C-alpha positions in Angstrom: -51.9 -82.1 -29.1 -49.9 -84.0 -26.5 -50.4 -83.4 -22.8 -48.3 -80.7 -21.1 -44.7 -81.3 -20.0 -44.2 -83.1 -16.7 -43.1 -79.8 -15.0 -46.5 -78.2 -15.9 -48.4 -81.1 -14.4 -46.2 -81.1 -11.3 -46.8 -77.4 -10.9 -50.6 -77.5 -11.1 -50.7 -80.5 -8.7 -48.4 -78.5 -6.3 -50.4 -75.3 -6.4 -54.0 -76.5 -6.7 -56.1 -76.6 -3.6 -59.7 -77.1 -4.9 -60.7 -79.7 -7.4 -64.2 -80.1 -8.9 -64.8 -83.7 -9.7 -67.5 -83.8 -12.5 -69.3 -87.1 -12.5 -68.3 -88.2 -9.1 -70.4 -91.1 -8.0 -71.2 -92.3 -4.5 -70.7 -95.9 -5.7 -67.4 -96.9 -4.1 -66.6 -99.3 -6.9 -66.5 -96.4 -9.4 -63.1 -95.0 -10.5 -64.3 -91.5 -9.6 -64.8 -92.5 -6.0 -61.4 -94.0 -5.6 -59.6 -91.2 -7.3 -61.5 -88.6 -5.2 -60.5 -90.5 -2.0 -56.9 -90.1 -3.2 -57.4 -86.4 -3.9 -58.8 -85.9 -0.3 -56.0 -88.0 1.3 -53.5 -85.9 -0.6 -54.8 -82.7 0.9 -57.0 -81.4 -1.9 -60.5 -80.1 -1.2 -62.9 -81.8 -3.6 -66.2 -80.5 -4.9 -68.4 -83.2 -6.3 -70.4 -82.2 -9.3 -73.3 -84.6 -9.9 -77.0 -83.6 -10.0 -78.0 -87.1 -9.0 -76.1 -87.1 -5.6 -76.6 -85.0 -2.5 -73.2 -85.8 -0.8 -70.2 -87.9 -1.7 -67.2 -88.6 0.6 -68.5 -86.1 3.1 -68.7 -83.2 0.6 -71.9 -81.5 -0.6 -72.6 -82.2 -4.3 -73.3 -79.5 -6.8 -75.5 -79.8 -9.9 -73.2 -77.6 -12.0 -69.7 -76.1 -11.8 -71.3 -72.7 -11.7 -73.1 -73.6 -8.4 -69.8 -74.1 -6.5 -69.3 -71.1 -4.2 -65.5 -71.3 -4.1 -62.6 -70.8 -6.6 -61.8 -74.0 -8.5 -58.3 -74.8 -9.6 -58.8 -78.1 -11.5 -61.9 -79.4 -13.1 -61.5 -83.2 -13.2 -63.8 -84.8 -15.7 -65.3 -88.3 -15.2 -67.9 -88.1 -17.9 -68.0 -89.5 -21.4 -66.2 -87.5 -24.1 -69.5 -86.2 -25.6 -70.2 -84.3 -22.4 -66.8 -82.5 -22.4 -67.7 -79.4 -24.5 -70.3 -78.1 -22.0 -68.1 -78.9 -19.0 -65.1 -77.1 -20.6 -67.3 -74.1 -21.4 -68.4 -74.0 -17.7 -64.8 -74.4 -16.5 -63.8 -71.4 -18.6 -66.8 -69.4 -17.2 -65.9 -70.1 -13.6 -62.2 -69.2 -14.1 -60.7 -72.7 -13.4 -57.0 -73.0 -14.0 -56.9 -76.5 -15.5 -59.1 -79.1 -17.2 -58.2 -82.7 -16.4 -59.9 -85.4 -18.5 -59.6 -88.9 -16.9 -58.4 -92.0 -18.8 -60.5 -92.6 -21.9 -61.9 -89.0 -21.9 -60.7 -86.9 -24.9 -62.1 -84.0 -26.9 -59.5 -82.1 -28.8 -61.8 -79.2 -30.0 -62.8 -78.5 -26.4 -59.2 -78.9 -25.2 -58.1 -76.3 -27.8 -60.9 -73.9 -26.7 -59.7 -74.3 -23.1 -56.0 -73.7 -24.0 -57.0 -70.5 -25.9 -58.8 -69.4 -22.7 -55.5 -69.9 -20.8 -56.3 -73.2 -19.0 -53.8 -76.1 -18.7 -55.3 -79.2 -20.3 -54.5 -82.8 -19.5 -56.4 -85.5 -21.5 -56.8 -89.3 -21.1 -54.7 -89.3 -17.9 -55.5 -90.3 -14.3 -54.9 -87.5 -11.8 -54.4 -90.1 -9.0 -51.7 -91.9 -10.9 -49.9 -88.6 -11.5 -50.1 -87.8 -7.7 -48.8 -91.3 -6.8 -46.0 -91.0 -9.4 -44.8 -87.8 -7.6 -44.9 -89.3 -4.1 -41.8 -91.5 -4.8 
């Protein structure tokens, strides 16, 4: 299934405040690091999810989505596609509003499960590029 209409993407980006970044690395050369910097500089609160890190970009890291003590609007996934099912299940459990799979990350069965649970799903798309596109 294709990604949502531009208006739906614009709306989630305009209304979201808290974004969990699953797979965020402290290595500054990683895409997850640069994208998360863009999220922070755009006014979003990021919640790194990576059991191998203590802190990234000044934010405490969490081992799992379920460990985050605040309401998450978007779960941004920087993990390989085979890890998506368990992340989507966790996102549904915590009541996230959207799943965002970064470029190269796709899993249609998980996406369909998320949609049935009422989440907006964006696949194989960079959230930072969508933010920059809307800054024009």
